[in-house]
Every structure is written in structure tokens, then in C-alpha cells.
N, C-alpha and C positions, 0 to 999 in steps of 0.2 A: 504493499499500499504506500509505503514511503517513497519507494522508488517510482511509483505512478505519479505522486505529488511533484516529484522533482522534474519529471518528464513533462508535466502538464505546465510548470512554471517556466520551463525552457521554451516551449512552444509559443506561450503567450508573450515572452520577451522577444522572441524572434517575429512574432506578428506586428509588434510595435515598431519594431526596427525596420521592417519592410514600409512603414508608413502608408498603409493602404488607406484609400480614401474613404471617408464615411466612419463617423463615430460608432453608429449603430452596427455596422459591419464588423468592427474591431471588437465590440463587447460581445457578438455572437461568436467569432472565433475563440475568445477567451472562455466562453462559457462551454463551448463543445469540442474542447481540443482533447479530452480524455477518451481513451481507447477503451470500450465497454467490455473487452475481453477478459474474463476473470483469469486469475493465476492458476496455473495447472490444467486449463481445460484443453490446450493444444500440446500436441507433442513438439518439442523444440527441433526435431529432426525433420519435420515435415517441411519441405520448402515450398510447398503449393500455398502456403498462407503465411504471410507476415502481418504481425499485429499493427505495424505501422502503416500497413496499407489502407487501414480504415480511417487514416487521419487525411486531412484536407491537404493536398499538394498546393504548399503556398506559392510555390514557383510558377505553377499553371495560373494562379489567381493574378500573380503580379504581371501576367503578359500585357503589353499594351493593347488597349481597345481602339479598334477603328470605328469612331464615331462619325456619322454623316455630318457633312458641313452644312451649316445653317446658310440658306440661299440669301444673297444681299437683295436690295430693292432694284438694283440695275439688271442683275441676274434674273429676278422674277419678270421684269418688264421686257427683257430680251427674249425670255421663253414665251411671254403673252403675245408678243406682236406677230409672230408667224402663226401661233394658233388662231389668232382672230382672222387671219386671212383663209386658213384652212376651214374654219367654221363658216366663214362666209361663202364657200365654195359654191353650195346650191342657191344660197340668196344671189350671188353676184350673177351667176346665169339667169336667174329671174329677172334681175334688175335690167341687164341687157336686154331681156325679151321685151320688158316694159318700154325701155327707151327705143327699140326697134319698131314695136307695134305702134307706139304713139307717133313715131316719126313717118313710117311707110304706110300704116293702116289707118283706120278711121276711129272716131270717139266711140263707136258701138263695140269695135274690137277690143279697144282698150278697156271699157267697161266689162266686156267679157273675160277678159284677161285677169281681172280681179278674183272672181271665184275659182278660176283654172289654177292660178298660183297659190291660192290659199289652200286648195284641196292638195296640191302636190307638196307644198312646203310644210304645211301644218302635219300632213301624215309622215312625211319624213322625219319631222321633228318629234313627232309623238313616238317613233321606234327608234330615236336615238339613244335609248337606254342600252342598247347594243354596245355604244361606245363607252357608256359609264361602267357597264358591267365588265367589259373586256379590259379596260383600263385598270379598275381596282383588282382584278384576277392576275394581270400581268404583273402589276407594280409590286405584289407581295413575293414575287419569285427573287430571291436575293442573289442567286449566282446563275443568270441565264446563259451565261456564256461558258460555264463550267459544268459542275456537277449537276446543276439543275437543267440542263439543256433539254432533256426528255420532258421535262415538265413544262418548259416554254414551247417546245414544239407542240406537244398536247394541247395546251391551253390555246395557243393561237390557231391551231388547226381546227380545234372544236368551235371556236368563236366564229372563223371564217365560213365553216359549214352552217353554223346557225344563222350568220348573216345571209347566206345564198338561200336557205329556206324561207327566212323572213322576206327578202327580196321578191322570191317568186309569188309568195301569197301577196304581198303588198301589190305587185304589179298586175296580178290577176284580178284583185279586188277592184283596183282603179279603172282596168280595163271594162269589166263587167258593169261596174256601177257609176260610170262617168257622168251620164245625164242627170241620175238622181242627186249625186253628191253636188253638181253644179247647181241644181234647184235649191238644194238645201243651204248652200253657202251664198244665196241671193242673187243667182241668174234668174231671168224671166223674159218671156217673149223671145225676140230675136237674138238674146245673147246666150241662150242655152246651148244651142248648137256649136258655136265656135268653142265655148267653154268646155264642153264635153270632147270636142276634137282636141283640144289643147291637153286634156287630161289623160285621152287614150295614147297620144303620142309620146307624152311625158312617162306613161305607165312602164315603158320598157326599159328605161333608166333606172328603175328603182333597185334592181339587183346591183348595179354598178355603184349607186350611190352607198348602200349599206355596207358592201364589200370593202369599198374606199375608206369607210369611217373607221371599221374595225382595224384595218390594216395602219391607219394614221394612230389609232390608240397604242399598237406596238410601238411606234416610234416615240409617242410622249411616255410610255413607261420607261424608256431609256434616256428620258429628259432630252429627246432630240426633237425640236419643233421645227428646224430648217428644211430637213428632207421632204417632209410633207409639203412645204410651202412652194419648194420649186416644183414639184409634180404638178401642184393645181394651177400654177402660173400658165403652163403650157396648155392645159384644158381650157382656162379662161380666155387665152388668146384665139384659141381655135373657135370658141364660141362666139367671141365678137367678129371674127371673120365670117363664120358661117350665116350669122344674122344679117351682116351687111350685104352679102352676096344672095342669100336665098329669099329674103324678105322681098326685095324689088322684083325678082323674077316670079315669085308667087302672085303678088298683086298685079302684075302684067299679063299673067295667066301662061307663063312659059314654063311653070314647075309642075310636071305631071302628078296628079294625085293630091296635090296641096292647093286649095283654091284661094287662100288669103294669107295674110302676114302672120297671123297667130299661129297658122299650122306650120309655117316655114320656121318660126322662132322655136317652137318645140323640138321640130326635127333637128335643128341645129345643137339645141341645148342636149338632146339624147346621145348625139353622137361625139359632142364634147365629153359628156361624163365617162363614155365608155373608152374614150382616148386617156382620160385622166386615170382610170382603174389600170389601164396598160401600163402608164408611167409608174403607178403606185406599186404594183406588184415587181416591177424592174427595179425600183428603188429599194423594195425589201430584200430582193436577191443580192443586190449590189452590197447592202450593209450586212449582209449574212444574217438577217433577222427572220428570213423566210423558213417556215418550218422544214427540216430536212426529212422527216417522217410524217406522213399525214395519217397514218394509222394509229389509232389510240391504243395506248398500252397500260391503261388502267390508272394513269395519273393525270394531273392536269384538271381541265374543265370538267364539271359534272353538272347536271341539270339543277341539283339543289344549289350549288354555289353559285351558278349563273342566275337563277331565280331570286337568290336571296338578295341581289342588287337590282336585277331587272324588275322585279314586281313593285316595290315601292317607288323606284325611279319612274316608272312608266306611268303610275298613278299621277305623280307630280306633274308629268308632261300632259297627260290628257286633261287634267283640271287647268292648266294654263292654257292649252290649246283651245277648250270649250269657252273660256272667257273671251279670248281675242276673237274667236269665230262668231260668238253672240254679238260682239261690238261691231264686227265687220258686217254681219247680216243686217243689223239695225241700220247702220250707215248705207249700206246698199240699197235699201227700201226707200231711202229718201229721193231717189231719182238717178238717172243716167250720169248726170254731171256729178251728183254726189258719189256715186259708185265709183267714177273715174279718179274722183280726189281721194276716196277710201283706198283705192289701189296704190296711189303714189303715196300716200301718208303710211300705209303699211310697209311698202318698200323701204321708206325712210327709217321707219320705226325698227324693223327686224335688222336691218343693215347697220345703222348707226348707233343702235342702243343694244338690243338684246344679244345678236350675234357677236357684236363687236366687244361686248363684256363677258361673254361666255367662256374665254380662255382663262378667267380668274377662278371659275367653277373647276376647269380642267387643272390648272396650276395647284390649287387646294389639294385635288386628288393625287397630284403627283410629288409636290414637296412634303407635305405633313405625314404621309406614312413613313418616312424615313425616322421619324422622331416619335413615333406612337406604335405601342404594341397591343393589338386587339384581345390578346389573352388576357391583358391587365386593363380593362377600359377605365379602372378608378385611378390610375397613375398618369399624370401629366408632368411631363418634364420641362423645365425652363427652356430648353431648346425649341420644344414644341410651341410655347407661348411665344417666344421670340419670333419663330418663323410665321406664325398667325398673325402677329402685330405687324410684321413687314408685309405680309399679304394684303391687310386691310390698308395699311398706308398707300401701298402701290396701288389698289383698287380705287382709292379716293382720287389720286393723280389721274389715272386711267378714265375715271369719270369725267374729272374736268376737262380732260383732253377731248372726250366724246362731245361734251357740251360745247366746247369752243370749236370743235369741226364741224358740228352739225349747224351751228348759227347761220353761216354763209349760204346754207341751202334754202332760205327762206327767200331769198332774192329771185326776181323774175327770170334771170338769165339762167340760173340754176335749175328752176322748175321747168324751163324751156326744153331741158333735155329728157323730159318726161311726157310732156304735151304741149300743144300749141294752142289750146283753147284757154281764152282769158277767164271764162267763167270757171272753168276747173282750178286754175291758179288760185282765185279769189277764196276757193273753199278750202284750201289746204292751210292748215294751221300748225306752225311749227313750235309753239310754246309747249304743249304737251310732250312732244319728243325731247325737247331740252331738259325738261323737268326729269323725265324718266331717264334720261342718259346720266344725269348726275347721281341717281339712287341705285342704279341697277347692278353697277360693278360691285360694291361692297356687299349688297344683297346676295349675289350670286357666290361671292367668296364664302360668305357665312353658310350658304346652302351646301357648298363642296365641303366645308368644314364639318357640318353635322353628317355628311354621308361618310367621311372618313371615321367620324366617332360612332357611327352606327345608330344615329339617332332618327331613323326611318319613321318612327312613329310621330315624332314631333314634328317632322317635315310634312307628312301628310295632313296632320291636324291643322298646322298654320296655313297650309295652302287651300284646305277646305273652308277654313274661316275668311281667308282674303277673298276666295271666289264668292262665297255667299254675300260679303259685303259689296263687292263690285257688282255682282249681278242685280242685287236691290238697287243700287245706284242707277245703274243703266236702265233698268225697267222703270223707275220714277221718272227719270228724264223723258223717257218714251212716251209715257202716260200723262205727264204734267205739261206738255206742251212746249217743252224746252229741248227738243231733239234737234241737234245739230252735230256736224262733223267735229267741231271743236269739243264740244261739251262731252260727246261719247269718248274721245281720247283724253279729256282730263279724268275721266272715270278709270282710265287705265293707270294713270298716276298713283291714285288711291290704291289700286291693286299692288303696284309695285311697293308702296311705302308700308302697307300693311305687312307684306312679306318679309320686308326688311326688318322691321320691329320684332317681328315673331321670330325670325331666324336669328337675330342677335341676342335676344333674350334666351333662346335655345343654347347657343354656343356659351353664353355667360353663366348660365345655369350648370352646365355640364363641366365647365372648367373651375368653377368655384367650389362644386361639389365634389372634385377630385382631389386625390393627394398630389402635392407637387414634390417630385423627387428628382435628384440629379440623376442623367441618364447614365453616366459612368457608375455611380453607386448601384442604381438598378441592375444594370448588366452584370456588375460583379456579383451581387447578391443571387441573382439568376444562375450565373456560372458556378456559384459555390453550391447552390441546390443540387444542380446537375452532377457535380463531383462528389457530393455526398451520396447521391443515389447510385453512383456508379461505383464508389470504393467501399462503401458500408454494406456488409452482407446482412441478410435477414437473420433473426435470431428467435429462440424459442424460450418462453418463460416456463421453467419446469414447475414452479409452484401453481400457476394459474392454468397451465397445460393450454397455453395458446401462443399463436404465432405473434411475433412483433414485427411489424414491417420495417424495411430499411429506410427510414425517413430522414436519417442523418441526425436525430436528437440524441442527447446524451442520456444514457439510461442510470437509474440508480445502482449503486455498486453493492447494495445488500440483497439484491435479487440474484440468484442463480440463472445464467444463460447458457445456453447451448446453439453452437452454430449449426445451421440447417445445411447439409452438404448439397 
């Protein structure tokens, strides 16, 4: 017994000399340094067991920890800028369509383009949970280029297969329900046929859109946002050239099978998206991120893990789209000129606010997982708080930039890119778009943070609350005789403000409820527990006749133990 006490004192002194970080960790080392092996239990000539093996290897604990670097604000902004362009891919092509139809087509075609683009863009946006689920699953792979390459291949291959399936179903539904969907979104009379034609031609590009989005998530998981940017620039350029060439040909009757400019614009956009998909797959192969083996090996993406992210995120997207679709339908019912103005405002809104700020949702899901362990949701590290603060600061700057960049669009010269009608220009209100632009970036940052923290229930509840508030406000405006394009869009400002408040309250509640612990101390304690479980054998209490698990706890010395072979 005396010899055991001397050994314990020497080990405790060694632990102090190592100067391990964390007062609590050193106290635990001092409290658990005794080897519970009773004297005389083991044969000294048995070389298969050394009593010292059950003690913690302090040299292993003192190995330097590779802590992820906290991203700086310039690094966050440098990551967000290319993501903004990538998120705008589908919207940019729709904006080019709006400009081409407004220039080469008629006001009726431009009014028909509103429900057509709403049907395509909203449905694509509703299914963008594929990107969120793929990004979160791929971001959790710690060594995708080494030991976990099989997991990376299986996860990415599974995500691409799901995207192909969703794209086929999405395109089939658009192809078969184009006319009813166009009527649902506000098309009536002479605008139904061109809107349905636009949806049918764009339906073929659904599979290209979803597969490209999942492949882009693979680049984001490696914190690479520039490679997807280069690929989409080629597709955007091809779309511009296609619209400029095909729309005049269709209007003059020289394009077989395409009777007007709206159909030619849809054809050019579809071809450009497939061209972008080809460039995206080539980029994945060049960066060696394309799966080497497409057959699943039992690891990686599972339906349960995929649906854990896809289910709640899809609910958020559908609530958001339902509100904007309701606002768009109410605005389209005010007349043809109001419908054209609604299309222009919808184009400006999605481009200059929502999709431009979406990168901060992606950035939160890219940088925050490096400093957060889902296995211990009650632990928030200082690095996590610092990263979150920098994300919020950067989002405020981004929102200010969105507001300043959107303000010049209120001029007649800028609006002339979308229409030549003075009546339509007078109905366009830029004020609500400026207000949303200042609020939406921090709101989406908080939303991405809640996704990382796993607070899906809070997200769904906040979205439902905000949706009911906005729905009630729009309905009151409609029946109170105050219906106008400007008033409807000011209601969307209320929607964004409610979501911002609810999301920030959710983040603050989770962070304040959690324990703040230094990441180095937390990882050392976790490594200590792993070493204890690996080095401490199980024991059998002879008095109580029960097995004692190898938890690394120090056992009382007055109890007789026997090691289980």
C-alpha cells in the first residue's frame, strides 16, 4: 500500500510538471492515477499484462492538438462572394430571360413570364434542401483525402443519385402540371399559354440544376467557393448569348417550334444549365473530388441521415415560398401592368437580397462545424463564439453593401433593362427591397447557425409564426382597400424582421444555456476518456458478484477485484 501511494505521488508530480492546460483536467489526473490492480492478483512473470498499462499515457495527452483556425472577416467575405454568384446561377438566367423578353417581346409575354419564372425558381428553391443536407453530411468528414475517402465517395455519390431522382420527379411534375401551376401563380387569360410553355421548356433543366447544386456543396465542404464560380460564369455567358440570338429569331418566326421570345428564352436557359453541369462535373474530376467508386459500401449517406437535415429544412423553404407566392399572386391580380411590375420586383428581390445573402447561411454551415461537436451540444467553445461573432459582423457589412448596391436600380435607366413601359416603371417600388437587403444577411446567418446547432424545431416554429403574421397582414391589405405593389412588398419586410428576431433569440438562448469550455481543454478531456477506455481493463467485484465496466474511474482499494480475461 505504501508503494502504491509513492507511485501515485510521483505520477501526480509528473502531471503538474507537464503543465497540461485546464485546472479541472489536472485535478482529474491526480484523482485517478492509482492502478486498481490489487497486490498479489497477477503473476509477476506474466508478460501479457503490466499494471502500468492501466494508467494514462501522459505523453499521448501532451501531443500538440491541431485546432481549426478561426476564420477572419476578410476570409469569410472572400468565401461568401463566389457563393453569392453560384446561388444566383438560376436567378441570373431568369433575369437574363426577363431582360430579353422585355426587350424583344411584348408586355403580355413579360406578364406571362412572372408566373413562369416563379414556378421554376420557387420549385427549385423549395428543393434546395438537397444542397443543405449534402453540405452538412460532407462537412462532418474530417479526412476526405485520406482514411475517410470511402466515406466521402459514398456520401457524395449517394447525394448525386438522390439529386438525379429528385430532378427527374421535379421535371416530370413541371412538364405535366405546367398550365395549372401557371394559373395558380397568377396567370390568366392570354398569359396562361406562354407561361405554361416556359415551364415545360424549363422542366428539362431541373435535373441539371439539382445535380450542379449538390456538386457545388462538395466544393463548399472543402471551403472552396471559387471553383463553382468559374463553372457558372461559362453557363451565364452562354445564356446571355443564347437569349440575344434566339429571341429575335423566334419573334420573327424563323425559329422552328418556338413561336415567341418567352419560349426562346426558356430554351436558351435550359441549354446553358446543361452546359454548366458539364463544367461542374469536369471541375470535380480535376480537383479529385469526384467519387472514385459509385457503388455504396455501407458507409456514408443513409436515408435517415439525409432526411434528418432535408426534412426540417424543406419545411422552412416551403413556408418561405408559400408566403412569397401568395404575395406574388395578390400582386398579379391587380392587372397586367401590376403583374409586369411584380415580375421586375421579384427579380430584383431574389437577386439583390435573398440569393445574394444566402452565402452567409452556407458560410455558417461551413465554418461553425469546425468548432462544434454535435455529440456534446451543451458545450460551446470560445472559438465557436468568436466565429459566430465574425460571421454576424460580416453579414451586417454584406447587408449594407446589398442596400447600397440596390439603391441605383430605382432609376429609370436601370429599370429600362427590364421593360420599356413607363406605366410599369411607376409601379416598381425599391424601398421594401432596400429594407429587406439590410436585414436578410444577419437573419440567414442566424438560420445557418441554428442548423449547425440542430435547433430545427425552433427554426420551424419561428418560420410558422412569421408566416402567419405576414399572411394576416397581406390579407388585411387586400380586403381593406389598400392593395398595391408597394404595400404588399412592405409586408415581406415584416416577414424578414420577424424571422430575424426569432432566429437571433434562438441562437442567444442556445449559446447562453450551453457551457463555455476551451476547445483544447475539451479535446484533451475527450482524449483522456478514450485512453482510459482503451487502457483500463474490465473488472469483477468478488463481493457483489457483478462486473465493473472499464470507465476509467478509480475503484476503492478495500474491494477485492479480479480482472476478466
